[in-house]
C-alpha positions, 0 to 999 in steps of 0.5 A: 815553767819558763817565761816563754812557755808560760807566755805562749800558753797564756796567749793561746788561751785567748781567742780573737773576736773580730766583732763584738756581736759575734761573741756568744756568751753562754747563759749557763756559765756559772763563772761571771768574770771576763777579761777583754784586751782591746787594741784600737787602730786608726782612731781619732787622734784628738780623742786620744791625746789629752787626759782631760778629754779622755777622762770625759769620754771614759766617764761618759761611757761608764755613766751609760752603764751606771758604773761610778768610778771609785778609783781613777787616775789619768796621766798626761804624757808629754808631749802627748799620750795618756795612761788611765786607770779606772776602777768601779764597782765590778770593773777594772779598766786601763787604757794607754794611748798613742795619738801619734800612731792613732792607736790605743790599748785597752784592758777591761776586767769585769766580774759583774756582767760579761755583757756590760763589759763587751758593750763598754768595749763596743762603745769605746771602739765607736767613741774613738772612731776606730776603723780597725781593732783586735779584741781578745776575750777570756772568761775567768 
């Protein structure tokens, strides 16, 4: 299978969700894994520019859901921008920020709770004061 076909199929397998509240999770689904790709636009650029500030904010969100980061790294690009990877119990989380464009890309994979994953994304959207976003959700 060619790379183009494979990528086209992968993209189509995701569905776009405009509001986290509109995401309806089936309680009868036995697979309890979810992959969320969240692009944030028109964010507060100050919250996205510094690794130390981003680390505080991400840890605060994780603490609300009683998720303790086991592995984490926050890398500060020069002159600005941050890439972070955080792994906690049942969650893999990455974020890449572009403060000059007031944007961030978040990838969240949860294999404990689908509801927690969507609530974490909702908290991040609010925390970064994103007025525009695009969220794609895939059950695994």
